[in-house]
C-alpha positions as a Markdown table, in Angstrom:
| # | Residue | x | y | z |
|---|---|---|---|---|
| 1 | Met | 26.8 | 155.0 | 108.1 |
| 2 | Lys | 25.0 | 153.2 | 105.1 |
| 3 | Lys | 22.8 | 150.1 | 105.8 |
| 4 | Leu | 24.1 | 147.3 | 102.7 |
| 5 | Arg | 22.0 | 144.4 | 101.7 |
| 6 | Ile | 24.4 | 141.9 | 100.3 |
| 7 | Thr | 23.1 | 138.1 | 98.4 |
| 8 | Val | 25.8 | 135.1 | 98.3 |
| 9 | Asn | 24.5 | 132.1 | 97.2 |
| 10 | Asp | 20.6 | 133.2 | 97.7 |
| 11 | Arg | 21.3 | 134.1 | 101.0 |
| 12 | Val | 20.7 | 137.9 | 101.6 |
| 13 | Tyr | 22.6 | 139.9 | 104.3 |
| 14 | Glu | 21.9 | 143.2 | 105.7 |
| 15 | Cys | 24.9 | 145.1 | 107.6 |
| 16 | Thr | 25.6 | 148.6 | 108.3 |
| 17 | Val | 28.5 | 150.1 | 107.0 |
| 18 | Glu | 30.7 | 153.0 | 108.4 |
| 19 | Val | 31.9 | 155.4 | 105.6 |
| 20 | Leu | 35.4 | 156.9 | 106.7 |
| 21 | Glu | 36.1 | 158.6 | 103.6 |
| 22 | Asp | 33.2 | 158.8 | 100.2 |
| 23 | Asp | 34.8 | 159.0 | 96.9 |
| 24 | Asp | 31.1 | 159.2 | 95.6 |
| 25 | Gln | 32.2 | 163.1 | 94.9 |
| 26 | Gln | 34.7 | 162.4 | 92.9 |
| 27 | Ala | 33.3 | 159.8 | 90.7 |
| 28 | Tyr | 30.4 | 162.1 | 90.1 |
| 29 | Pro | 31.8 | 165.6 | 89.2 |
| 30 | Gly | 28.0 | 166.7 | 89.2 |
| 31 | Ala | 27.8 | 166.1 | 93.1 |
| 32 | Thr | 28.3 | 168.3 | 95.6 |
| 33 | Gly | 32.2 | 169.6 | 96.4 |
| 34 | Ala | 35.1 | 170.2 | 94.1 |
| 35 | Leu | 37.2 | 167.4 | 92.5 |
| 36 | Pro | 41.0 | 167.4 | 93.8 |
| 37 | Ala | 43.2 | 169.8 | 92.2 |
| 38 | Pro | 45.7 | 167.4 | 89.3 |
| 39 | Ala | 48.9 | 166.5 | 91.1 |
| 40 | Ala | 52.1 | 168.1 | 89.8 |
| 41 | Ala | 53.8 | 166.7 | 86.9 |
| 42 | Leu | 56.2 | 163.9 | 88.3 |
| 43 | Pro | 59.6 | 163.9 | 87.6 |
| 44 | Ala | 60.9 | 161.6 | 84.8 |
| 45 | Pro | 62.7 | 158.4 | 86.0 |
| 46 | Ala | 66.2 | 158.4 | 85.9 |
| 47 | Ala | 67.6 | 156.4 | 82.8 |
| 48 | Arg | 68.5 | 152.7 | 84.4 |
| 49 | Pro | 71.8 | 151.1 | 82.7 |
| 50 | Ala | 70.3 | 148.4 | 80.0 |
| 51 | Ala | 70.6 | 144.8 | 81.8 |
| 52 | Ala | 72.1 | 142.2 | 80.1 |
| 53 | Pro | 69.6 | 139.9 | 78.4 |
| 54 | Ala | 68.1 | 136.9 | 80.1 |
| 55 | Pro | 69.1 | 133.9 | 79.0 |
| 56 | Ala | 66.8 | 131.5 | 76.9 |
| 57 | Ala | 64.7 | 129.5 | 79.2 |
| 58 | Lys | 65.4 | 125.6 | 79.0 |
| 59 | Pro | 62.1 | 124.1 | 78.7 |
| 60 | Ala | 61.0 | 122.0 | 81.7 |
| 61 | Gly | 61.3 | 118.0 | 81.6 |
| 62 | Gly | 59.4 | 116.3 | 78.7 |
| 63 | Ala | 58.8 | 119.8 | 77.1 |
| 64 | Ala | 58.3 | 119.8 | 73.3 |
| 65 | Pro | 59.0 | 122.5 | 71.1 |
| 66 | Lys | 55.8 | 124.2 | 69.9 |
| 67 | Gly | 54.9 | 122.9 | 66.3 |
| 68 | Asp | 55.7 | 119.4 | 67.5 |
| 69 | Ala | 53.3 | 117.3 | 65.5 |
| 70 | Asn | 54.0 | 114.2 | 67.4 |
| 71 | Ala | 53.6 | 115.7 | 71.1 |
| 72 | Ile | 50.0 | 116.6 | 73.1 |
| 73 | Leu | 51.2 | 119.8 | 75.3 |
| 74 | Ala | 49.5 | 120.5 | 78.3 |
| 75 | Pro | 47.5 | 123.5 | 77.6 |
| 76 | Ile | 47.1 | 124.4 | 81.4 |
| 77 | Ala | 49.4 | 123.8 | 84.3 |
| 78 | Gly | 48.5 | 121.4 | 87.2 |
| 79 | Pro | 48.8 | 118.3 | 88.8 |
| 80 | Val | 47.7 | 114.9 | 86.6 |
| 81 | Gln | 45.2 | 112.9 | 88.3 |
| 82 | Lys | 44.5 | 110.3 | 85.8 |
| 83 | Val | 46.5 | 108.7 | 82.8 |
| 84 | Phe | 44.1 | 107.0 | 80.7 |
| 85 | Val | 46.7 | 105.6 | 78.0 |
| 86 | Lys | 49.7 | 103.7 | 78.1 |
| 87 | Glu | 52.8 | 103.0 | 75.7 |
| 88 | Gly | 52.0 | 101.2 | 72.4 |
| 89 | Ala | 48.3 | 101.9 | 73.1 |
| 90 | Thr | 46.4 | 103.2 | 69.7 |
| 91 | Val | 44.1 | 106.1 | 70.6 |
| 92 | Glu | 41.5 | 107.3 | 68.5 |
| 93 | Glu | 41.1 | 110.9 | 68.0 |
| 94 | Gln | 38.9 | 113.2 | 70.9 |
| 95 | Ala | 40.1 | 110.2 | 73.2 |
| 96 | Pro | 40.8 | 111.1 | 77.1 |
| 97 | Val | 44.6 | 110.7 | 77.6 |
| 98 | Val | 45.3 | 112.5 | 80.8 |
| 99 | Met | 42.8 | 114.4 | 83.8 |
| 100 | Leu | 44.9 | 117.5 | 84.7 |
| 101 | Asp | 43.2 | 119.7 | 88.4 |
| 102 | Ala | 43.0 | 123.3 | 87.5 |
| 103 | Met | 41.8 | 125.2 | 90.4 |
| 104 | Lys | 39.8 | 122.3 | 91.7 |
| 105 | Met | 38.3 | 120.9 | 88.5 |
| 106 | Asp | 39.1 | 118.3 | 86.9 |
| 107 | Thr | 40.4 | 119.1 | 83.0 |
| 108 | Tyr | 40.3 | 116.5 | 80.6 |
| 109 | Ile | 42.9 | 116.8 | 77.8 |
| 110 | Tyr | 42.0 | 114.7 | 74.7 |
| 111 | Ala | 44.1 | 112.9 | 71.9 |
| 112 | Ser | 44.5 | 115.7 | 69.0 |
| 113 | Arg | 44.7 | 113.1 | 66.2 |
| 114 | Ala | 44.5 | 109.1 | 65.9 |
| 115 | Gly | 47.7 | 107.4 | 66.2 |
| 116 | Thr | 50.0 | 104.9 | 68.7 |
| 117 | Ile | 51.1 | 106.6 | 71.7 |
| 118 | Ala | 54.9 | 106.3 | 71.8 |
| 119 | Glu | 55.8 | 107.7 | 75.0 |
| 120 | Val | 53.7 | 109.0 | 78.0 |
| 121 | Cys | 55.9 | 111.7 | 79.5 |
| 122 | Val | 53.8 | 112.4 | 82.9 |
| 123 | Lys | 52.5 | 110.4 | 85.6 |
| 124 | Val | 49.8 | 110.6 | 88.3 |
| 125 | Gly | 50.6 | 113.5 | 90.9 |
| 126 | Glu | 53.3 | 115.2 | 88.8 |
| 127 | Thr | 52.4 | 118.9 | 88.7 |
| 128 | Val | 52.5 | 119.8 | 84.6 |
| 129 | Gln | 53.2 | 123.5 | 83.3 |
| 130 | Val | 51.9 | 125.0 | 80.4 |
| 131 | Gly | 53.7 | 123.8 | 76.9 |
| 132 | Gln | 55.0 | 120.3 | 78.4 |
| 133 | Ala | 54.5 | 117.7 | 76.5 |
| 134 | Ile | 51.9 | 114.9 | 77.8 |
| 135 | Val | 52.1 | 112.2 | 75.6 |
| 136 | Arg | 54.2 | 111.6 | 72.4 |
| 137 | Tyr | 52.6 | 109.8 | 68.7 |
| 138 | Arg | 54.6 | 107.3 | 67.5 |
| 139 | Thr | 56.1 | 108.5 | 64.1 |
| 140 | Glu | 54.1 | 107.6 | 61.2 |
| 141 | Ala | 56.1 | 106.5 | 58.0 |
């Protein structure tokens, strides 16, 4: 039996734990007792036939290829909580565009540059994936 003290959110809990198997001796070679003998080498696995290459994945709806300078891509996956821009709106660099909910945290996605929004690719409540286009800028000529 071991007595432990655990602190969670500044609350202290004391508990008693029954030790069924003590690995301290294995972790500390200087401790009393011998280490177990090494296991015999396992035979090599049989060679598997080569699988056919997987077809290239098609991007999800609204996804843009990497390097698309006219799109803001989702850096994380999560549901869209708010959309701050509309098509035709002019945005400044670092203006909030969309707010995602990722792991119970509000994550703001900001405009990567100043410009005019040509298309809003997401709606509130929709879940986006990493790399999916959130908005697209109008092409500046």
